[in-house]
Structure formats: C-alpha cells, structure tokens
C-alpha positions in Angstrom: 0.0 -0.2 -0.3 1.5 3.2 -0.9 1.8 6.3 1.2 -0.7 8.3 0.2 -3.2 5.5 0.2 -2.3 5.2 3.8 -2.9 8.6 4.9 -6.4 8.9 3.1 -7.3 5.4 5.2 -5.7 7.0 8.2 -7.7 10.2 7.8 -11.4 8.4 6.9 -10.2 6.3 10.3 -10.2 9.2 12.2 -13.4 10.8 10.7 -15.6 7.7 11.5 -13.5 5.7 14.3 -13.1 5.4 17.8 -9.3 5.3 19.1 -9.7 3.0 22.4 -6.6 4.3 24.4 -7.2 1.4 26.8 -5.5 -0.9 23.3 -2.3 1.3 22.9 0.6 -0.3 22.7 3.6 1.1 24.9 5.9 2.1 22.0 7.5 5.4 21.6 5.1 8.2 21.2 2.1 5.8 22.7 1.1 5.1 26.5 1.7 2.8 29.1 -1.0 1.5 31.5 0.7 0.3 35.0 -1.8 -1.0 37.6 -1.1 0.1 41.3 -2.6 -1.8 44.0 -2.7 0.2 47.1 -5.7 1.8 49.3 -4.6 5.0 49.4 -4.0 7.4 46.0 -0.7 7.0 45.0 1.6 9.6 43.1 3.4 8.3 40.0 6.6 9.3 38.1 8.3 8.3 35.2 11.6 10.7 34.5 11.2 12.9 37.2 7.2 13.8 35.6 4.3 13.5 37.3 2.0 11.1 35.6 -1.8 11.1 35.3 -3.7 9.0 37.5 -6.9 6.8 37.6 -9.1 4.7 39.4 -9.8 4.1 43.0 -8.5 2.4 46.0 -7.1 -0.7 45.3 -7.5 0.1 41.3 -5.3 2.4 40.8 -4.1 2.9 36.8 -1.0 5.4 35.7 -1.3 6.5 32.5 2.3 7.1 31.2 3.0 9.3 28.4 6.6 7.7 26.3 8.9 10.0 24.1 9.2 9.3 20.7 13.3 9.1 21.5 12.1 6.4 24.2 14.4 3.2 23.6 12.9 -0.6 24.1 13.2 -2.5 26.8 12.4 -2.1 30.7 11.5 1.1 32.0 10.8 2.4 35.9 7.3 4.0 37.0 8.3 5.5 40.6 5.4 5.1 43.2 4.9 7.0 45.9 1.9 6.7 48.6 2.2 8.1 52.0 3.5 4.7 53.7 5.9 3.6 51.0 8.1 4.6 48.0 8.5 1.6 45.2 9.0 1.1 41.6 7.3 -1.1 39.0 8.3 -1.9 35.7 6.7 -1.7 32.3 8.0 -2.9 28.8 8.5 0.0 26.2 8.1 -2.2 22.2 9.8 -0.7 19.2 8.2 1.0 16.9 9.5 2.8 13.5 8.4 5.5 11.9 7.8 6.7 8.3 10.0 9.8 6.5 9.0 13.0 5.4 10.8 15.4 3.3 9.4 19.0 3.3 10.4 21.7 1.1 10.8 24.9 3.2 10.7 28.1 0.8 11.5 30.5 3.5 15.1 28.8 4.7 15.4 31.1 7.8 12.7 28.5 9.4 15.3 26.0 8.3 18.5 27.1 9.4 17.6 30.8 11.6 19.8 33.3 12.4 21.8 34.7 15.3 18.3 36.9 16.0 16.1 34.3 15.3 17.5 31.9 17.6 17.7 34.7 20.3 13.9 34.5 19.6 13.7 30.8 19.5 15.5 30.7 23.0 12.8 32.8 24.1 9.9 30.9 22.6 10.9 27.3 24.2 11.1 29.0 27.6 7.5 30.2 27.3 6.8 26.3 25.6 8.4 24.2 28.3 6.6 26.4 31.0 2.8 25.6 29.5 4.4 22.0 29.0 5.0 21.7 32.6 1.7 22.6 33.8 -0.2 20.5 36.5 -4.0 20.9 37.3 -5.3 18.2 40.0 -8.2 16.7 38.8 -8.9 13.5 40.1 -10.5 12.0 37.1 -10.0 14.0 33.8 -11.7 12.8 30.4 -9.3 11.4 28.3 -11.4 11.2 25.0 -10.8 14.6 22.7 -12.6 15.0 19.2 -10.9 16.4 16.3 -10.7 19.9 16.5 -11.9 20.2 13.0 -12.8 18.3 10.0 -9.9 18.5 7.2 -7.2 16.3 5.1 -4.6 14.8 7.4 -1.5 16.4 6.0 1.1 14.5 8.4 0.6 11.8 11.0 2.1 11.6 14.1 6.0 10.4 14.3 7.3 11.0 11.2 11.0 11.2 10.9 11.4 14.8 9.5 13.9 16.2 7.0 13.3 20.2 5.9 15.1 20.7 2.9 16.6 17.4 3.0 18.4 18.3 6.9 17.5 15.7 9.4 14.7 17.6 12.3 13.1 16.2 15.6 10.3 13.7 14.5 6.8 14.9 14.0 5.0 15.5 17.4 1.6 15.6 16.8 -0.7 15.6 13.4 -1.7 18.1 11.0 -4.9 18.7 9.3 -4.9 20.8 6.4 -8.2 23.1 5.8 -8.9 26.7 4.5 -7.5 29.3 6.0 -10.1 31.1 8.4 -11.8 27.2 9.0 -12.5 27.0 12.5 -11.0 25.4 15.6 -12.6 24.0 18.5 -11.1 22.9 21.7 -10.3 19.1 21.8 -11.6 18.4 25.4 -12.5 20.7 28.4 -10.0 22.4 29.9 -8.3 25.6 31.0 -6.4 28.2 28.7 -3.3 27.8 30.1 -0.8 30.0 27.8 -1.1 31.5 24.5 1.9 32.8 21.9 3.1 33.6 18.4 6.2 31.7 18.2 8.9 31.4 15.4 8.2 27.7 14.3 4.7 27.3 15.9 3.2 30.4 14.8 -0.3 31.3 16.8 -0.4 28.7 19.4 -2.9 27.9 22.5 -2.2 25.4 25.1 -5.2 23.8 26.7 -4.7 22.4 30.2 -7.7 18.9 30.8 -6.5 17.9 34.3 -3.2 16.0 35.6 -0.7 16.9 33.0 -2.9 16.0 29.8 -2.4 19.1 27.4 -3.2 19.8 24.0 -1.7 22.3 21.6 -2.9 24.1 18.7 -0.4 25.6 16.1 0.2 27.8 13.3 -3.8 29.2 13.7 -4.6 32.4 12.1 -5.9 34.2 15.0 -7.6 33.2 18.1 -10.3 33.8 20.3 -9.7 32.9 24.1 -7.6 34.2 26.7 -5.3 32.7 29.2 -7.7 31.6 31.8 -10.4 31.1 30.1 -12.3 28.1 31.0 -13.7 25.5 27.5 -16.0 23.1 27.1 -15.3 20.7 24.3 -16.5 21.9 21.4 -16.1 25.1 22.2 -14.1 27.5 19.2 -11.1 28.8 19.7 -9.7 30.4 16.6 -8.9 29.8 13.0 -6.4 27.8 11.1 -3.9 29.9 9.2 -0.4 29.4 8.3 1.9 31.2 10.7 5.0 29.7 11.7 6.9 27.0 9.9 4.8 25.7 7.3 4.0 25.1 3.7 0.3 26.0 3.6 -2.6 26.9 6.1 -3.6 23.7 8.2 -3.7 23.1 11.8 -0.9 21.1 14.0 -2.5 19.1 16.9 -0.5 17.8 19.7 -1.3 16.2 23.2 0.7 15.9 25.9 1.1 13.4 29.0 3.7 14.2 31.7 5.2 16.9 29.6 5.9 14.1 26.4 4.4 14.5 23.0 2.3 11.2 22.3 -0.3 10.1 19.2 -3.3 12.1 19.5 -4.9 9.6 17.4 -4.9 7.6 20.8 -7.5 9.8 22.4 -10.0 11.1 19.8 -13.4 9.8 19.7 -16.4 11.5 17.3 -18.7 13.9 19.8 -21.5 11.9 21.0 -20.2 8.3 20.3 
C-alpha cells in the first residue's frame, strides 16, 4: 500500500472511528498503562515527571506518556504513597515511523539566524513552562474530539527532513483546511498559554487535568484568553499558516507527563 493511500485510510479512520486508548501499545510516542494496587491514592513519576492517575482505592492506574526517543526495553515508574515508595516496571516495544521530506521556501525557518535563535530560545522557555503545567483533577476525561474536519496532511511520528536536513520527529498530527476554518477545543479544560512563536506560529495550550494538555499551532488567530474555562467543542480560533508551514493547516498535539504522544489514541467522535 503506498504512502498516500495509507494517509487517506488513516484520516478516514479519524473521521469514523473511536480510538480506544485502552488498546494502545507501549511504544515510543504511545502510552503505557500501569496498574497500582494500593488503598491510598498514589503519586507516580516517570523520568521525574508526574504521571496521570485514574481509578479508585485498590485499583489505580497510571497512564504514562512515552517519548518518541524512548528506547525499547524495561522502563521504571516510581510510585509514592503516604506509607511507602517503590518502583514498578513496564515494557516499551520498538516502533519505526516513516520519513517525510518537506521543502520550505523561507530558508530562515530551516536555518535561523542569530536574532532568530535568540527569539527561539525565548519561545522554548515559554513553551516549556506551558508544557509543565499540572492541575489536580481526580478523573480527567481522556476522550478528545478532532479540533476540525480536514485532510490529514501529516500523521504523528514521521521522521522529518526540511530541505533534506534532518529535524525532530513530527510530534502531532497536521490537518489541512482552508484559512479561516474554525478550530474547536478537543476537550474541556482551561487555557494556560497563548503565544506567537517562530516555528509554531500562533499557538494555544489547553490544560485538561493531571498533565494532559492539548496544543494547537499555526493558527490565523485565536478567540480565547489565558484563564478561560472551555467546554469540549468550543471555538478557540481559526486555521492559518503562521510559523514554519507550507500552507494553511492545524498542527494538533497531545501531551502526557510533558511528553508528546499520538493524538489518535484519544480521539473519538462527539456523542459516540
């Protein structure tokens, strides 16, 4: 099956299927579900980052985001309760993602100059602060909806080459649509950051609870402010082509424990 056909079939699945994250593989860019048998509500840490916890006494579950750069093998999850601290192991399987070659006409977006690098450093500090957001919420919903209807132009995890130069893997999904198309919140939450960044363009971060965040990039503009409480499906802005782009589209990312994971693992149609 050729790459374009795979993309079409994948996007049709996004439009028609529920991706039950309970079946997700523990692979780079995926999630691991680790059962924790304790009466007291535990805290869990993966690579020193707090991890989302669901469940109830005696039947807790850690939902762990796995980085795209993670190596296959045994990984450790640190568990803390009021009475003890210990480790649980889980296995990460290897996964190979396809490559994508993109031509960027604005060469500054591939090889930034000195002033650009200063701005990028400021951007990264702001983005890192947003990614580290943590809101205590006992049972956040892990079901998200697509932020808009459109053509899937790039799936998650692609090994990317800009003007034949290797760059970081694709940490979200790209949905192409006409400039000005409305974008909605994938899930209920609070707006924790907005900004205009060198690579990401106009960007919005929404905190859904316990370190689960969604990020929306390359927007034409946004209609919300930091601190706004949003309901799933509420309009947050419009498709644009700001930042490093080849045309109008939305880059949509989901984070767990400050780690970008495949958004498709959480997507469902409204009302399903």
